[in-house]
matplotlib code that plots the C-alpha trace (Angstrom):
import matplotlib.pyplot as plt

x = [90.7, 91.9, 95.3, 97.8, 100.0, 103.8, 106.1, 107.1, 103.5, 102.8, 105.9, 104.9, 101.4, 102.6, 105.1, 102.3, 99.8, 101.8, 98.7, 96.9, 99.4, 97.5, 96.6, 93.0, 93.9, 96.3, 93.8, 91.1, 93.4, 94.1, 90.6, 91.8, 89.0, 88.4, 91.0, 93.2, 94.2, 96.3, 98.6, 98.7, 99.7, 102.5, 103.9, 103.8, 105.6, 108.3, 108.8, 109.1, 111.8, 113.6, 113.7, 111.6, 108.8, 108.6, 105.5, 103.8, 100.9, 98.6, 100.2, 103.3, 105.5, 108.9, 111.4, 110.9, 110.8, 108.3, 108.6, 108.9, 105.3, 102.9, 99.2, 98.6, 95.7, 95.3, 95.2, 93.5, 95.6, 97.7, 97.6, 99.9, 97.6, 100.2, 98.8, 100.3, 99.4, 100.0, 101.2, 98.7, 101.3, 104.1, 106.4, 109.4, 111.3, 110.5, 108.1, 105.8, 107.4, 105.8, 104.8, 104.3, 102.1, 103.5, 100.7, 101.2, 99.0, 97.3, 96.5, 92.9, 91.9, 92.6, 90.6, 90.9, 90.4, 91.2, 93.4, 96.0, 98.7, 101.9, 105.5, 107.7, 111.1, 113.2, 114.0, 115.8, 113.4, 112.8, 109.1, 108.8, 110.7, 109.1, 107.6, 104.8, 103.8, 100.3, 100.0, 96.2, 93.4, 92.5, 89.1, 89.3, 90.5, 89.5, 89.8, 92.9, 93.1, 96.1, 95.4, 95.9, 94.2, 92.2, 91.3, 87.7, 85.6, 84.9, 87.9, 88.4, 88.5, 90.9, 91.3, 92.6, 95.7, 94.3, 91.9, 90.1, 88.7, 87.0, 85.1, 86.5, 86.4, 85.4, 87.6, 86.2, 88.3, 89.2, 90.3, 92.7, 95.8, 97.2, 97.3, 97.8, 96.2, 97.9, 99.7, 99.8, 98.2, 97.3, 93.8, 91.5, 87.7, 86.2, 83.0, 80.5, 79.8, 77.4, 74.2, 74.2, 76.9, 80.7, 82.4, 84.3, 88.0, 90.5, 94.0, 96.6, 99.8, 101.0, 103.4, 104.0, 104.7, 103.4, 106.7, 108.8, 110.8, 108.6, 105.7, 107.6, 107.0, 103.3, 102.7, 104.5, 102.4, 99.2, 100.4, 101.3, 98.1, 99.9, 97.3, 98.4, 95.2, 94.1, 90.3, 88.5, 88.0, 91.8, 92.6, 90.0, 91.4, 94.9, 93.8, 92.2, 95.5, 97.2, 100.8, 101.3, 102.3, 104.3, 101.4, 102.5, 105.8, 109.4, 110.9, 113.9, 113.9, 117.2, 119.0, 121.0, 119.4, 120.1, 118.8, 121.1, 119.5, 120.1, 120.5, 117.1, 115.1, 111.7, 110.9, 113.0, 111.7, 114.8, 117.2, 120.2, 122.6, 125.5, 127.7, 130.3, 128.7, 129.3, 128.5, 131.7, 130.6, 130.9, 134.4, 134.9, 131.3, 128.8, 125.2, 123.3, 119.8, 117.7, 114.4, 111.7, 108.7, 105.7, 103.3, 101.1, 100.0, 98.3, 97.4, 95.0, 93.9, 90.7, 90.7, 90.7, 94.4, 95.1, 93.0, 94.7, 98.2, 97.7, 96.3, 99.4, 101.8, 104.7, 105.8, 107.1, 110.1, 110.9, 113.5, 111.1, 108.4, 107.3, 104.0, 103.7, 102.0, 100.6, 99.3, 101.6, 100.1, 101.7, 104.6, 106.0, 104.8, 103.6, 105.5, 108.7, 111.5, 112.2, 115.0, 114.0, 110.4, 109.0, 107.9, 106.5, 108.8, 109.4, 113.0, 115.3, 118.4, 121.0, 124.1, 127.1, 130.3, 133.8, 133.4, 130.2, 127.9, 124.5, 124.4, 121.1, 118.3, 115.0, 112.3, 110.6, 107.8, 109.0, 108.9, 112.1, 113.5, 116.1, 119.0, 120.0, 118.8, 122.0, 122.8, 125.3, 127.9, 128.3, 128.5, 131.3, 133.1, 133.0, 134.5, 137.1, 138.2, 136.1, 133.1, 130.7, 128.6, 126.0, 128.3, 131.1, 129.3, 128.2, 131.5, 132.9, 129.7, 127.5, 129.2, 132.5, 130.6, 128.4, 131.4, 133.1, 130.0, 129.9, 133.6, 132.8, 129.6, 131.7, 133.9, 130.8, 129.5, 132.8, 132.6, 129.0, 129.8, 126.5, 126.5, 128.9, 127.8, 129.3, 126.3, 126.6, 123.4, 122.5, 121.5, 119.5, 119.6, 116.7, 116.3, 113.1, 111.6, 112.1, 114.9, 117.8, 120.9, 123.3, 123.5, 126.0, 126.6, 126.2, 129.4, 129.1, 130.3, 130.9, 128.0, 125.7, 127.1, 126.8, 123.0, 122.6, 124.2, 122.3, 119.0, 119.8, 120.6, 117.3, 115.3, 116.9, 116.1, 112.4, 112.2, 113.9, 111.6, 108.4, 109.5, 110.4, 107.0, 105.2, 103.7, 102.6, 104.7, 105.8, 109.3, 111.5, 112.4, 115.3, 115.7, 118.9, 119.3, 117.8, 120.0, 119.4, 120.5, 123.6, 124.5, 124.3, 126.5, 129.1, 129.3, 129.9, 132.5, 134.3, 134.3, 136.0, 138.6, 137.0, 135.6, 132.4, 132.4, 129.7, 128.6, 128.2, 125.5, 125.8, 126.6, 127.2, 130.9, 131.3, 129.8, 131.9, 135.0, 134.1, 133.4, 136.7, 138.6, 137.2, 137.6, 139.6, 139.8, 138.2, 135.6, 134.6, 131.4, 130.5, 130.7, 128.8, 126.0, 125.9, 125.7, 122.9, 121.0, 121.3, 119.5, 115.8, 113.5, 113.0, 109.4, 107.3, 105.9, 104.3, 106.6, 110.4, 112.6, 115.6, 117.4, 120.1, 121.6, 122.2, 123.2, 120.6, 118.2, 115.6, 114.9, 111.9, 111.4, 110.9, 112.7, 110.6, 106.9, 106.3, 107.0, 106.4, 103.2, 105.2, 107.0, 103.7, 102.6, 105.8, 105.3, 101.8, 103.1, 105.6, 102.9, 100.7, 103.6, 104.7, 101.1, 101.8, 99.0, 96.2, 93.4, 92.4, 89.8, 88.5, 90.7, 92.8, 94.5, 96.0, 93.9, 96.9, 98.4, 98.0, 94.3, 92.6, 91.9, 95.6, 96.5, 93.8, 94.8, 98.6, 99.3, 97.1, 98.8, 102.2, 101.2, 99.6, 102.5, 105.0, 103.1, 102.9, 106.7, 107.3, 104.8, 106.7, 110.0, 108.8, 107.3, 110.6, 112.6, 110.4, 110.7, 114.5, 114.7, 112.6, 114.6, 117.8, 116.4, 115.4, 118.8, 120.6, 118.3, 120.5, 123.6, 122.4, 125.4, 127.9, 130.1, 130.0, 131.8, 130.0, 129.6, 127.4, 124.8, 122.4, 121.9, 118.6, 117.6, 116.8, 120.0, 122.4, 121.9, 124.6, 125.0, 126.7, 129.5, 128.8, 125.1, 124.4, 121.6, 120.7, 120.5, 119.8, 121.9, 119.4, 120.6, 119.6, 122.4, 125.2, 126.5, 125.6, 126.0, 123.5, 124.0, 123.1, 121.6, 122.8, 120.6, 122.6, 125.9, 124.5, 126.1, 125.4, 127.8, 128.4, 127.5, 130.2, 133.0, 132.5, 132.6, 131.1, 129.3, 128.8, 127.8, 130.5, 132.5, 133.7, 132.2, 132.1, 128.8, 127.2, 123.8, 121.5, 118.2, 116.8, 113.0, 111.9, 108.3, 109.2, 112.6, 114.3, 117.9, 119.0, 122.8, 125.1, 128.0, 131.4, 134.0, 134.1, 137.1, 138.7, 138.3, 136.1, 133.1, 133.9, 132.0, 130.9, 129.8, 127.2, 123.8, 123.7, 125.1, 126.5, 130.2, 132.1, 132.9, 129.3, 128.9, 131.9, 130.5, 127.2, 128.9, 131.0, 127.9, 126.2, 129.2, 129.6, 126.0, 126.3, 129.4, 127.6, 124.7, 127.0, 129.0, 125.8, 124.7, 128.1, 127.9]
y = [126.8, 125.2, 123.5, 125.5, 123.2, 123.3, 124.8, 121.4, 120.3, 123.5, 122.9, 119.3, 120.2, 122.9, 120.5, 117.9, 120.5, 122.9, 124.3, 125.3, 127.6, 130.7, 131.4, 130.5, 127.1, 126.4, 127.5, 125.3, 122.3, 122.6, 123.7, 127.1, 129.7, 133.1, 134.8, 131.7, 132.8, 135.5, 132.8, 131.1, 134.4, 134.9, 131.4, 131.9, 135.3, 133.5, 130.8, 133.6, 135.4, 132.1, 131.6, 128.4, 130.1, 132.9, 135.1, 135.9, 138.3, 136.0, 132.6, 130.8, 128.1, 126.6, 128.7, 127.6, 129.1, 129.0, 126.0, 126.7, 125.8, 127.3, 128.1, 131.8, 134.1, 137.2, 140.5, 143.7, 145.5, 148.3, 152.0, 151.2, 148.3, 145.6, 142.3, 140.8, 137.6, 136.0, 132.5, 130.2, 127.7, 130.0, 128.4, 130.7, 132.7, 136.3, 138.5, 136.9, 137.3, 139.5, 137.8, 139.8, 138.1, 138.6, 137.9, 136.8, 138.1, 134.7, 134.4, 134.8, 137.9, 137.4, 139.1, 139.7, 136.5, 134.1, 131.1, 130.1, 127.5, 129.4, 128.8, 131.1, 132.7, 134.4, 138.0, 140.9, 143.7, 146.5, 145.8, 142.0, 138.8, 136.5, 136.7, 134.3, 132.8, 131.4, 127.7, 127.7, 129.0, 126.6, 125.0, 125.7, 123.2, 124.4, 121.9, 122.4, 121.9, 121.7, 122.4, 124.5, 127.9, 128.8, 132.5, 133.4, 136.6, 137.0, 135.3, 131.7, 128.1, 125.6, 122.2, 119.8, 117.8, 114.8, 113.2, 111.4, 114.8, 115.3, 118.5, 122.0, 124.9, 128.5, 131.4, 135.0, 137.8, 139.1, 135.6, 135.1, 136.2, 137.5, 134.0, 133.8, 131.5, 128.1, 128.5, 125.7, 127.0, 125.9, 127.0, 126.4, 126.3, 129.8, 130.1, 127.3, 124.3, 125.0, 123.1, 123.8, 124.7, 124.4, 124.9, 128.2, 128.5, 131.1, 130.9, 130.9, 130.1, 130.5, 127.8, 129.0, 126.7, 123.2, 121.9, 124.2, 122.9, 124.4, 122.3, 119.0, 117.6, 118.6, 116.7, 113.6, 113.7, 113.7, 111.2, 108.7, 109.3, 110.5, 112.2, 115.7, 117.2, 116.3, 115.7, 118.1, 115.6, 114.8, 118.5, 119.0, 116.1, 117.4, 120.9, 119.5, 118.0, 119.7, 119.1, 116.1, 116.8, 114.8, 112.7, 109.0, 109.8, 109.8, 113.3, 113.4, 117.2, 117.6, 115.1, 117.0, 115.2, 116.8, 116.3, 116.1, 116.4, 117.8, 121.6, 122.1, 119.7, 121.0, 118.2, 116.4, 112.9, 111.6, 112.8, 111.2, 111.4, 109.2, 108.9, 106.6, 103.7, 104.0, 100.3, 98.7, 95.4, 97.1, 98.7, 101.1, 100.6, 103.3, 104.1, 105.5, 107.1, 107.5, 109.5, 109.3, 111.5, 109.9, 110.1, 107.4, 109.8, 111.9, 109.4, 107.0, 103.7, 104.1, 107.9, 110.1, 110.8, 107.1, 106.3, 109.0, 108.0, 104.4, 105.4, 107.5, 105.0, 107.4, 110.9, 111.7, 113.9, 116.0, 118.7, 121.5, 120.2, 117.4, 115.6, 114.6, 111.6, 113.8, 117.4, 120.2, 120.6, 117.3, 116.8, 120.3, 121.1, 118.8, 115.7, 117.5, 117.5, 121.2, 122.9, 124.1, 122.8, 120.0, 117.1, 113.6, 110.8, 107.0, 106.5, 103.5, 103.3, 101.0, 99.6, 98.9, 97.0, 98.1, 96.3, 97.9, 94.9, 95.8, 94.0, 95.4, 97.9, 99.2, 101.5, 104.4, 106.7, 110.2, 114.0, 115.5, 118.9, 119.0, 121.3, 121.9, 121.3, 120.8, 119.8, 117.2, 119.7, 121.8, 118.7, 117.3, 120.6, 120.8, 117.4, 118.2, 121.3, 124.2, 124.5, 127.4, 129.3, 126.5, 123.5, 124.9, 124.7, 121.2, 119.8, 118.2, 117.2, 116.1, 115.7, 113.9, 111.3, 110.6, 110.1, 107.9, 105.6, 105.6, 104.5, 101.3, 100.8, 101.1, 98.2, 96.0, 97.0, 95.9, 92.6, 92.1, 93.3, 94.6, 95.3, 98.2, 99.7, 103.0, 104.9, 108.7, 110.6, 113.2, 116.7, 119.0, 122.7, 124.9, 128.7, 130.4, 130.0, 126.2, 126.3, 123.9, 125.9, 123.0, 119.2, 117.7, 114.6, 114.8, 114.2, 111.2, 112.4, 110.5, 112.5, 110.8, 107.4, 108.1, 108.8, 105.9, 103.4, 104.8, 104.4, 100.9, 99.9, 101.4, 99.6, 96.3, 97.0, 97.6, 94.4, 92.3, 93.8, 93.0, 89.5, 88.9, 90.2, 88.1, 91.3, 91.4, 93.9, 94.8, 93.7, 95.4, 92.5, 92.3, 88.9, 87.6, 87.9, 85.2, 82.6, 84.1, 87.6, 86.1, 84.3, 87.6, 89.3, 86.5, 86.8, 90.6, 90.0, 87.3, 89.5, 92.2, 89.8, 89.2, 86.1, 85.6, 82.3, 79.7, 76.6, 78.2, 80.2, 83.7, 86.3, 90.0, 89.5, 87.7, 90.6, 93.1, 91.2, 91.6, 95.3, 95.8, 94.0, 96.5, 99.6, 102.3, 100.5, 101.3, 98.6, 100.1, 101.7, 98.7, 96.3, 98.6, 99.1, 95.4, 94.4, 96.9, 95.4, 91.9, 93.0, 92.4, 95.2, 95.6, 95.4, 95.2, 91.9, 90.6, 87.6, 87.9, 86.9, 88.9, 91.8, 90.5, 93.9, 94.9, 91.3, 91.4, 88.7, 90.9, 94.3, 96.7, 100.4, 102.4, 105.7, 107.7, 107.6, 111.1, 109.9, 106.1, 104.3, 101.1, 102.9, 104.0, 100.4, 99.5, 102.3, 101.1, 97.6, 99.0, 100.9, 97.8, 95.5, 97.9, 98.8, 102.5, 105.0, 105.8, 105.6, 102.0, 100.3, 96.7, 94.2, 97.0, 97.7, 101.2, 103.5, 104.6, 101.2, 98.4, 97.8, 94.5, 95.9, 96.8, 93.2, 91.7, 93.6, 93.6, 91.6, 93.9, 97.0, 95.5, 95.2, 98.6, 100.5, 98.5, 99.6, 103.3, 103.2, 102.0, 104.6, 107.4, 106.1, 106.1, 109.6, 110.9, 109.3, 110.7, 114.2, 114.0, 112.8, 115.8, 118.3, 117.0, 117.1, 120.7, 121.5, 119.9, 121.2, 124.3, 122.1, 120.1, 119.5, 119.3, 116.3, 114.4, 111.5, 108.6, 104.9, 102.3, 101.5, 99.2, 97.4, 96.7, 95.6, 99.1, 100.7, 101.4, 103.5, 105.8, 107.4, 110.8, 111.5, 115.2, 114.9, 111.3, 111.6, 108.6, 108.9, 106.5, 105.8, 104.4, 101.4, 103.1, 105.7, 103.2, 103.4, 101.5, 98.0, 95.8, 95.2, 91.9, 92.1, 89.4, 89.6, 87.2, 88.8, 92.3, 93.4, 94.8, 93.3, 94.8, 92.3, 93.6, 94.7, 92.5, 95.8, 95.1, 97.6, 96.4, 97.5, 99.4, 100.7, 104.3, 106.3, 109.8, 110.9, 114.0, 115.2, 115.0, 115.8, 116.7, 116.6, 118.1, 117.0, 113.3, 113.5, 111.8, 112.3, 111.1, 110.6, 110.0, 107.6, 109.1, 106.8, 103.6, 103.2, 106.1, 104.3, 105.8, 104.0, 101.8, 102.8, 99.2, 98.0, 99.4, 97.8, 96.9, 93.4, 91.0, 90.6, 87.4, 89.3, 89.6, 85.8, 85.2, 87.4, 85.7, 82.3, 83.6, 84.9, 81.6, 79.6, 81.9, 81.3, 77.5, 77.6, 79.5, 77.1, 74.0, 75.6, 76.2, 72.6, 71.3, 73.5]
z = [175.0, 171.8, 171.9, 169.8, 167.7, 168.1, 165.5, 164.4, 163.8, 161.8, 159.6, 159.1, 158.0, 155.6, 154.1, 153.6, 152.2, 150.0, 148.3, 151.6, 153.2, 154.2, 157.9, 157.4, 156.0, 158.9, 161.5, 160.0, 159.9, 163.6, 164.7, 165.9, 166.2, 167.6, 169.8, 169.6, 166.2, 167.8, 169.2, 165.8, 164.2, 166.8, 166.1, 162.4, 162.8, 164.9, 162.2, 159.6, 161.7, 162.3, 158.5, 158.5, 156.5, 153.9, 154.1, 150.9, 151.6, 153.6, 153.0, 154.2, 152.6, 152.2, 150.2, 146.5, 143.1, 140.2, 137.8, 134.1, 133.5, 136.0, 136.6, 136.7, 137.4, 135.3, 137.2, 136.1, 133.3, 134.7, 133.5, 130.6, 129.5, 130.5, 131.7, 134.9, 136.6, 140.0, 140.3, 142.1, 143.3, 144.5, 147.0, 146.7, 149.2, 150.0, 148.1, 145.5, 142.1, 139.5, 136.2, 133.0, 130.4, 126.9, 124.4, 120.8, 118.0, 117.8, 121.5, 122.6, 124.7, 128.4, 131.1, 134.9, 136.8, 133.9, 134.9, 132.4, 132.0, 130.9, 130.1, 132.2, 131.4, 134.1, 133.3, 135.1, 134.2, 136.7, 137.2, 136.8, 137.5, 134.9, 131.4, 130.6, 127.2, 127.1, 126.6, 127.0, 129.3, 132.1, 131.4, 127.6, 125.0, 121.5, 118.7, 116.5, 112.8, 110.4, 106.8, 103.7, 103.6, 100.5, 100.2, 99.5, 99.1, 102.8, 104.4, 103.2, 104.1, 105.5, 103.8, 106.5, 105.4, 107.4, 104.9, 107.7, 108.9, 105.5, 106.4, 105.6, 108.0, 107.3, 108.3, 108.7, 107.3, 110.8, 111.8, 108.9, 110.8, 107.5, 105.9, 102.2, 99.7, 99.6, 103.0, 105.6, 108.8, 112.3, 113.4, 116.3, 116.5, 116.7, 118.7, 119.5, 117.3, 114.4, 114.0, 110.3, 107.8, 108.0, 111.4, 112.0, 112.7, 113.8, 112.3, 115.1, 113.2, 109.7, 108.6, 105.0, 102.1, 102.9, 101.6, 103.8, 106.8, 109.4, 108.3, 108.1, 111.6, 111.6, 108.3, 109.7, 112.9, 110.9, 108.2, 110.9, 113.0, 116.1, 118.4, 119.0, 120.5, 124.0, 124.5, 126.8, 129.6, 129.6, 129.9, 132.6, 134.7, 134.3, 135.3, 138.4, 139.7, 142.6, 143.9, 146.1, 149.7, 152.2, 153.4, 153.3, 151.8, 152.9, 153.1, 150.7, 150.3, 152.1, 149.8, 147.1, 144.2, 140.8, 137.3, 134.3, 130.9, 127.4, 127.4, 125.6, 127.9, 129.0, 131.4, 134.0, 135.0, 136.8, 139.4, 141.1, 144.0, 145.1, 148.1, 149.6, 151.5, 155.2, 155.8, 157.2, 155.5, 152.1, 152.0, 149.0, 148.1, 146.9, 147.4, 144.4, 144.7, 141.5, 142.0, 139.3, 139.0, 140.6, 137.6, 139.0, 141.8, 139.1, 136.3, 138.0, 136.4, 134.3, 134.3, 131.2, 131.6, 131.8, 128.7, 126.6, 127.8, 127.0, 123.5, 122.8, 124.4, 124.4, 123.7, 120.1, 119.6, 116.6, 115.9, 116.4, 118.8, 121.1, 121.1, 124.8, 126.2, 129.0, 129.0, 129.8, 133.3, 134.2, 131.7, 132.1, 135.6, 138.3, 137.2, 136.2, 138.8, 138.4, 140.4, 143.9, 143.7, 145.9, 143.7, 144.4, 143.4, 143.6, 144.5, 144.5, 146.8, 145.3, 147.1, 145.0, 146.0, 145.0, 141.7, 140.7, 141.4, 142.9, 146.3, 147.5, 146.8, 148.2, 146.9, 148.7, 147.8, 148.7, 148.3, 146.8, 145.8, 143.1, 144.1, 140.4, 136.9, 134.9, 131.4, 130.2, 128.8, 132.0, 134.2, 132.1, 132.0, 135.8, 136.1, 133.5, 135.5, 134.3, 136.6, 136.2, 138.8, 138.9, 139.0, 141.1, 144.5, 143.7, 142.4, 145.5, 147.4, 144.5, 141.1, 142.1, 144.1, 141.1, 138.9, 141.5, 141.6, 137.8, 137.7, 139.5, 137.5, 134.3, 135.5, 136.1, 132.6, 131.1, 132.8, 131.6, 128.1, 126.7, 123.0, 122.3, 119.0, 118.0, 116.6, 116.9, 117.5, 114.9, 116.0, 113.7, 114.6, 113.5, 113.6, 114.7, 111.2, 111.3, 108.7, 109.3, 110.1, 110.8, 111.1, 113.4, 115.6, 119.4, 121.3, 123.7, 127.1, 130.3, 131.7, 129.2, 130.1, 133.8, 133.6, 131.2, 133.6, 136.6, 134.7, 133.6, 137.1, 138.4, 135.6, 136.6, 140.3, 139.4, 137.4, 140.1, 142.9, 141.0, 140.1, 143.7, 144.8, 142.1, 140.6, 137.0, 134.9, 131.4, 130.5, 128.0, 125.7, 123.2, 121.7, 120.1, 116.3, 114.1, 112.5, 109.1, 110.1, 111.8, 108.6, 106.7, 109.3, 109.1, 105.4, 105.6, 108.3, 106.4, 103.2, 105.3, 106.7, 110.1, 111.8, 113.8, 115.5, 114.8, 116.7, 120.1, 121.9, 120.7, 123.4, 123.1, 123.9, 120.6, 118.7, 120.7, 119.7, 116.1, 116.6, 118.4, 115.6, 113.1, 115.3, 113.6, 110.3, 107.0, 107.9, 111.2, 110.1, 107.9, 110.8, 113.1, 110.5, 109.7, 113.4, 114.0, 111.0, 112.5, 115.7, 116.4, 117.3, 121.1, 122.4, 125.5, 126.9, 130.1, 129.7, 130.4, 127.5, 128.7, 127.0, 124.7, 123.8, 127.4, 128.4, 131.2, 132.3, 134.0, 132.5, 132.7, 131.9, 135.1, 134.7, 132.2, 133.2, 131.8, 128.3, 128.3, 129.4, 130.1, 132.9, 134.4, 134.5, 136.4, 138.8, 139.6, 140.1, 142.7, 144.4, 144.7, 145.7, 148.5, 149.6, 149.3, 149.4, 151.9, 149.3, 148.4, 146.3, 146.4, 148.3, 149.9, 146.6, 146.4, 144.3, 142.2, 142.0, 139.4, 138.8, 138.0, 134.5, 134.0, 134.8, 132.6, 129.5, 130.1, 126.9, 124.8, 126.4, 125.5, 121.9, 121.8, 123.2, 121.1, 118.0, 119.1, 119.7, 116.2, 114.9, 116.6, 115.3, 111.7, 112.1, 113.6, 110.9, 108.1, 109.7, 109.9, 106.3, 105.1, 107.1, 105.7, 102.2, 102.7, 104.1, 101.2, 98.5, 98.1, 97.5, 94.5, 92.2, 95.1, 95.8, 99.1, 100.6, 102.2, 102.5, 101.0, 103.7, 101.8, 98.5, 96.7, 93.3, 92.3, 93.5, 96.4, 99.5, 100.7, 104.1, 103.7, 106.1, 106.7, 107.7, 108.1, 105.5, 103.4, 99.6, 96.8, 93.7, 91.2, 89.4, 86.1, 86.7, 87.2, 83.6, 80.4, 81.7, 83.5, 87.3, 88.9, 92.4, 94.8, 97.9, 100.0, 99.3, 99.5, 96.2, 92.8, 90.1, 86.7, 83.9, 81.6, 83.9, 87.0, 89.0, 92.5, 94.6, 98.2, 101.7, 103.5, 100.5, 100.6, 97.8, 96.4, 95.1, 93.5, 94.8, 91.8, 93.4, 96.8, 97.4, 100.8, 100.4, 100.4, 102.1, 99.1, 98.0, 94.6, 94.1, 91.3, 91.9, 91.0, 92.7, 94.7, 97.1, 95.1, 91.8, 89.1, 87.8, 84.7, 81.6, 80.7, 77.3, 74.9, 75.4, 71.7, 72.3, 74.9, 75.3, 76.3, 79.5, 80.4, 80.1, 82.3, 85.0, 84.9, 85.3, 88.2, 90.0, 89.6, 90.8, 93.9, 94.8, 94.5, 96.7, 99.4, 99.5, 99.6, 102.5, 104.5, 104.1, 105.3, 108.4]

ax = plt.figure().add_subplot(projection="3d")
ax.plot(x, y, z, "-o")
ax.set_aspect("equal")
plt.show()
């Protein structure tokens, strides 16, 4: 007679194998055959009655819910022609939920048995619990094209906007999707590749006028060469991934970890929990847990997913879309710490003393289950006294301990004095058509700062651990400003009546003293902007040069492996350093740890992902500029207040108060006099009047032109510091005043040079 496993053994096996939960799988795992299955059935029934398991047809599992991105299998259409699907990875309580597939006109036809990746929305309909929107069919990855549709006799053609593609695509009349001549469209390959002739396409999305807001981000993506189509082998590898179980991991599912993200976040790669430290040697101390999605468990070195992630370097974020580093199957599903769903993680436990100093930490590889996916606003409202139905039950046990730990961390931060720039984040709100409805600045809440401080602490812990274990890694490096940039900052500060000490090793506390001196004054924004311009660009490096802005000696990126390749490298380093993972390769190295190839090309990887980060930043900035130009195009002729943000030979740049948009005042529009450009002083000086335009001055301008295609704004200067622009002299001749101004400009320049030599 076969030995029947205990209830505990069955529960442990189900926890470790969440995708193999039907009775046949359980019986096979324990070698139970024949009549012995009756006893197994009895035990499973008892576990169900006791509430340990929830039966779903022929399978059993822990009580869970469907994640927002799920794999579904299409069922046979019902009598009304509606298409339903069953979730292939259901881990929820009670009866299996019913999912209605809501097709769009551009979706391909789906048939019974098709497996699809879909984005789910919870609904309260009578006959279904979720509505699903198709992302794509599993196992299919048609090539996508972005171009301008040109109508023809029997359909038309698509001219790609990416000149590198070169070749046009034909569109049959029944694949036009109603597109009009000259419209920007998204299309996908229709049918198999052609041996001869032009390839065929099916239009799946009409974007309208190529200069319209909805097309802006797509154009920027293609102009900057950001890959937005995953190759077939990458999709196939992602589709082949299955959820990680408990095998070899620490069980953290009972820990009330929560995610706190923006309200519109689609993925959640970090979760946290805090509690008072019960160690008598650490009175009034705290323990903070930070759990990060274990992406390395799915993205193995040398695989198709790894090659594509390294090529992309990072995800790129735009107001209307995200170009992810990893396919949706991972970024929105298996690697996203969704509420109520077991997810693999790498977690760090950090011990803080009463002053917020980290006195110890350790890493574990675990399996967690988030108790809530919250957003910043509702968390802050709960702490401020107005909890909602989601935050109320968590207030005392979860949220207040998080804020208590943050309070001591804030004290440690104040002592460390990282650079404290006041740079509000701009938020562009779009409607369904992609038109900008409003532009505002995001409010900085303590909830934002809490997560920021926890993530910084976790990043420091990762760097310190890998240094201690002599493991190669990628550091996040931010070097101190160059002497030339500091000289420029000192000149701006002195002109505004402030002082930045010289002759000592620059520290962030010196810059913070300058920022505090200007806080609340008319020069507040000027000093913040000038300090920001003096900073160097952060980058990745296998060598540690410290992080000047954060005032930290050791710093690496660990907390966002879904969207940054650097973090994935750090995760692999931690896996290898700790010897985690049952599967090994040569030398006993974990299969999902840091490979020999990873180590050999670490410097090249650092350069590659630093470049892709800058590429994304430029594309995101271009997109924002175009959206703002489109938003302001209907307000040409209106007056705006702003501040001079930059000076060039060809004019002055102004940052508008209302939207944060940057516009140019061409030097040709500054009246009838000639303006001298002084690069070192950052000024334009009128040759006739001596009128000076400099960085930081308050101005009133009129919007003369807005060009959405380029993102350009042209402004007309009306007043400077509430004074109207002087008219200057006629260009017919030179006045004595012009000669005097030229002399003053030359004298000032000589004085600056002499002063520098003396220093």
